Backbone bond lengths (Angstrom), bond angles and torsions (degrees), N, CA, C in turn:
res aa  C-N    CA-C-N  psi(-1)  N-CA   C-N-CA  omega(-1)  CA-C   N-CA-C  phi
1 X - - - 1.463 - - 1.538 112.10 -
2 X 1.358 118.97 -19.82 1.448 119.52 -179.74 1.530 111.77 -60.81
3 X 1.302 118.13 -28.54 1.442 120.08 -179.00 1.580 112.94 -65.43
4 X 1.305 112.49 -20.81 1.416 115.14 -179.86 1.587 116.49 -97.00
5 X 1.316 112.53 -2.56 1.480 116.49 178.72 1.538 113.87 -75.35
6 X 1.302 117.31 132.46 1.435 121.40 177.09 1.542 112.47 53.55
7 X 1.257 115.96 51.88 1.507 122.31 -179.52 1.527 109.61 -117.70
8 X 1.355 117.51 131.08 1.443 125.12 -176.98 1.463 109.42 -122.70
9 X 1.284 121.68 129.11 1.488 125.56 170.60 1.437 108.61 -123.48
10 X 1.375 118.40 134.68 1.433 122.54 -179.17 1.527 111.00 -147.14
11 X 1.308 115.51 143.81 1.466 122.43 173.10 1.542 104.12 -120.70
12 X 1.355 116.11 130.18 1.525 118.02 179.05 1.486 109.54 -172.99
13 X 1.250 114.44 -170.67 1.413 124.41 179.26 1.504 119.43 -111.57
14 X 1.302 120.06 135.96 1.485 121.22 -175.08 1.492 108.64 -67.56
15 X 1.387 114.39 139.05 1.429 121.75 -178.44 1.506 112.84 -86.32
16 X 1.274 118.70 -5.90 1.437 126.44 179.31 1.547 111.94 -176.55
17 X 1.254 116.27 176.35 1.541 121.70 173.83 1.533 103.67 -70.73
18 X 1.370 113.22 142.72 1.449 117.88 176.15 1.538 112.56 -62.33
19 X 1.334 113.49 142.40 1.468 118.81 175.70 1.511 112.95 -105.95
20 X 1.309 120.36 117.63 1.383 123.35 -173.20 1.546 112.42 -107.11
21 X 1.273 114.35 134.97 1.502 122.57 176.66 1.541 106.35 -114.59
22 X 1.341 116.37 135.02 1.481 120.70 178.40 1.565 104.85 -111.15
23 X 1.286 119.20 128.58 1.443 127.64 178.08 1.545 110.07 -84.41
24 X 1.279 114.13 164.81 1.514 119.93 179.37 1.514 110.39 -61.78
25 X 1.306 116.82 -28.56 1.486 123.16 179.90 1.526 111.42 -74.81
26 X 1.320 118.72 -13.07 1.409 120.82 -179.96 1.576 113.88 102.48
27 X 1.370 111.97 -13.05 1.516 116.47 179.92 1.548 108.66 -71.54
28 X 1.321 113.26 150.53 1.484 115.83 178.77 1.488 109.20 -126.16
29 X 1.323 117.35 144.13 1.383 124.15 175.70 1.589 111.31 -125.59
30 X 1.246 117.88 133.54 1.465 122.67 179.83 1.492 111.05 -116.61
31 X 1.317 117.70 136.30 1.455 128.75 176.11 1.466 113.89 -122.21
32 X 1.352 114.18 132.37 1.447 119.46 178.75 1.522 107.79 -153.82
33 X 1.369 117.79 157.81 1.429 120.76 172.67 1.489 112.44 -99.86
34 X 1.340 115.35 151.03 1.394 123.59 179.31 1.595 112.26 -127.32
35 X 1.309 113.88 127.69 1.513 116.26 -176.99 1.523 105.58 -101.85
36 X 1.312 114.76 132.32 1.471 121.47 173.25 1.583 103.13 -116.07
37 X 1.299 110.68 146.73 1.557 120.73 -178.77 1.460 113.63 -119.08
38 X 1.332 112.78 138.60 1.461 119.10 177.87 1.592 108.22 -130.56
39 X 1.266 117.69 139.89 1.417 125.83 178.43 1.486 108.68 -123.82
40 X 1.351 113.39 129.68 1.496 119.77 176.36 1.521 111.17 -152.02
41 X 1.351 117.18 169.95 1.428 123.55 175.85 1.562 108.93 -102.00
42 X 1.266 115.35 130.08 1.474 119.29 173.87 1.543 113.77 -76.88
43 X 1.286 115.87 -178.51 1.489 119.28 -177.66 1.479 114.57 -61.15
44 X 1.292 120.79 -21.67 1.452 129.43 179.43 1.551 109.08 -88.87
45 X 1.312 120.29 -2.79 1.417 122.48 -179.85 1.473 116.69 82.16
46 X 1.441 114.51 7.41 1.459 121.59 178.04 1.468 110.84 -82.26
47 X 1.365 116.84 142.73 1.471 124.24 179.75 1.586 107.30 -73.81
48 X 1.308 119.02 125.48 1.440 121.76 175.93 1.481 107.67 -118.75
49 X 1.343 113.56 133.86 1.537 119.81 174.11 1.458 108.09 -113.77
50 X 1.454 117.30 128.66 1.383 123.29 -176.36 1.479 108.72 -127.64
51 X 1.366 113.58 133.91 1.446 121.40 176.72 1.537 114.00 -110.04
52 X 1.279 115.36 132.90 1.514 116.43 -179.19 1.509 104.96 -120.25
53 X 1.323 118.75 138.95 1.462 127.72 -178.83 1.447 109.27 -104.12
54 X 1.359 119.03 132.57 1.435 126.94 179.54 1.571 110.79 -124.05
55 X 1.288 116.27 134.94 1.431 120.45 177.36 1.553 112.00 -87.09
56 X 1.336 117.71 122.26 1.478 121.09 -177.56 1.567 111.37 -106.93
57 X 1.338 116.85 144.41 1.437 120.20 175.36 1.483 105.20 -128.28
58 X 1.375 115.15 129.85 1.492 120.06 176.92 1.514 106.63 -129.15
59 X 1.329 113.34 146.24 1.482 119.58 178.38 1.457 116.68 -111.38
60 X 1.357 115.27 145.51 1.479 126.05 169.58 1.500 113.19 47.14
61 X 1.303 125.66 -121.20 1.405 125.43 -171.22 1.479 113.49 -57.76
62 X 1.330 119.20 -39.85 1.456 123.62 179.75 1.516 109.42 -61.45
63 X 1.346 119.85 -41.79 1.489 122.32 174.52 1.524 111.34 -60.12
64 X 1.370 114.83 -41.62 1.456 114.81 -175.95 1.485 111.53 -69.97
65 X 1.321 116.77 -36.89 1.517 121.24 179.30 1.489 110.97 -62.72
66 X 1.377 119.52 -45.39 1.378 122.18 177.05 1.535 112.85 -63.27
67 X 1.320 116.72 -39.54 1.469 118.27 173.76 1.445 113.61 -58.64
68 X 1.304 115.12 -42.62 1.481 116.82 -174.37 1.488 115.76 -76.04
69 X 1.387 118.43 -30.54 1.449 122.21 -172.09 1.535 114.10 -109.51
70 X 1.332 120.33 -2.93 1.432 117.06 -177.23 1.549 110.10 -130.38
71 X 1.305 113.74 169.91 1.491 119.68 -179.92 1.595 103.10 -151.65
72 X 1.299 114.53 176.26 1.476 121.83 -179.86 1.605 106.67 -53.36
73 X 1.377 111.41 129.18 1.516 113.44 176.42 1.532 112.72 96.63
74 X 1.358 119.83 -14.16 1.465 123.99 -179.07 1.500 106.15 -58.93
75 X 1.351 114.68 141.22 1.466 118.72 176.52 1.563 107.05 -97.78
76 X 1.347 111.79 131.91 1.462 118.73 -179.95 1.527 110.14 -140.93
77 X 1.332 117.21 156.39 1.381 125.39 172.76 1.566 106.82 -112.78
78 X 1.342 114.53 132.82 1.478 118.35 179.41 1.542 113.83 -127.86
79 X 1.357 112.29 156.87 1.446 117.85 175.82 1.504 105.07 -136.35
80 X 1.309 118.68 136.49 1.501 120.30 -177.24 1.573 109.75 -170.28
81 X 1.320 109.98 -159.15 1.550 115.71 176.92 1.465 109.40 -129.89
82 X 1.288 116.05 145.81 1.479 125.95 -177.88 1.527 108.50 -78.28
83 X 1.321 121.04 129.64 1.466 127.22 178.91 1.483 111.13 -130.69
84 X 1.329 118.23 152.69 1.458 121.90 176.64 1.431 109.34 -129.78
85 X 1.340 120.24 142.01 1.457 123.44 178.44 1.547 105.57 -146.33
86 X 1.330 112.44 167.45 1.437 120.69 173.66 1.584 111.20 -128.08
87 X 1.280 115.76 159.44 1.430 120.47 179.51 1.525 108.95 -153.63
88 X 1.272 117.76 166.05 1.476 123.26 176.96 1.548 106.95 -106.55
89 X 1.395 114.68 124.84 1.472 118.27 -176.36 1.477 106.84 -81.91
90 X 1.378 115.17 178.16 1.533 123.04 -177.13 1.565 112.51 -61.48
91 X 1.347 116.42 -17.38 1.423 120.26 -178.52 1.570 110.08 -96.92
92 X 1.330 115.40 3.85 1.432 120.26 178.89 1.481 115.71 80.84
93 X 1.384 115.54 13.25 1.498 120.02 177.36 1.534 109.88 -91.97
94 X 1.356 112.84 139.13 1.551 117.05 177.04 1.457 108.38 -77.99
95 X 1.306 117.95 128.05 1.482 124.00 180.00 1.505 108.83 -119.50
96 X 1.376 114.34 149.46 1.442 119.54 179.17 1.475 107.50 -119.82
97 X 1.335 115.87 142.79 1.383 123.52 179.46 1.522 114.11 -138.11
98 X 1.347 116.83 145.17 1.556 125.01 176.98 1.576 105.58 -110.04
99 X 1.260 115.00 134.52 1.407 118.47 179.92 1.499 111.41 -136.51
100 X 1.325 122.20 156.16 1.473 122.13 169.43 1.527 107.13 -108.61
101 X 1.384 115.28 118.47 1.445 121.33 175.17 1.517 106.33 -82.67
102 X 1.297 114.89 113.70 1.489 120.70 -173.19 1.511 111.04 -80.18
103 X 1.390 115.09 132.53 1.464 121.05 177.54 1.449 114.05 -109.62
104 X 1.364 116.20 -26.84 1.460 126.05 176.07 1.556 112.07 -141.55
105 X 1.285 121.01 144.33 1.366 121.84 171.68 1.537 114.46 -147.94
106 X 1.327 116.68 160.69 1.462 120.86 -175.68 1.476 106.77 -136.71
107 X 1.346 116.83 129.35 1.488 121.28 179.72 1.544 104.81 -81.76
108 X 1.299 116.49 130.82 1.484 123.27 -178.17 1.531 107.21 -120.10
109 X 1.284 116.23 172.77 1.447 120.92 178.34 1.497 111.61 80.20
110 X 1.342 112.30 -161.93 1.459 122.75 -175.46 1.536 111.28 -74.50
111 X 1.302 115.05 150.58 1.468 122.29 173.31 1.536 105.49 -78.48
112 X 1.430 117.82 129.75 1.410 120.01 -179.19 1.531 109.72 -88.84
113 X 1.359 116.88 155.82 1.427 121.56 179.26 1.506 115.06 -69.40
């Protein structure tokens, strides 16, 4: 059962091009948002489309591959774990953020030129 703990799987479209930061040690981290879409009918029978945004974090080679082969709107499938962290913004306010640290991904959709 441990393999099922804190496991996230999503299929969606990238909200932008991945942003990569390189540290002094040479390690790289990439951050990008992923939009997932859900369609359902409400109690009045009307069709409702809902979009949820997820923050993704990719490390090293995975970040480089996503940078090379994707762009805004690219469809991907990801698997990873949900993490939470806090930080202090430029105004001194403490902020909280949830992210999916990606361990595996699959490029979907059309091959780009």
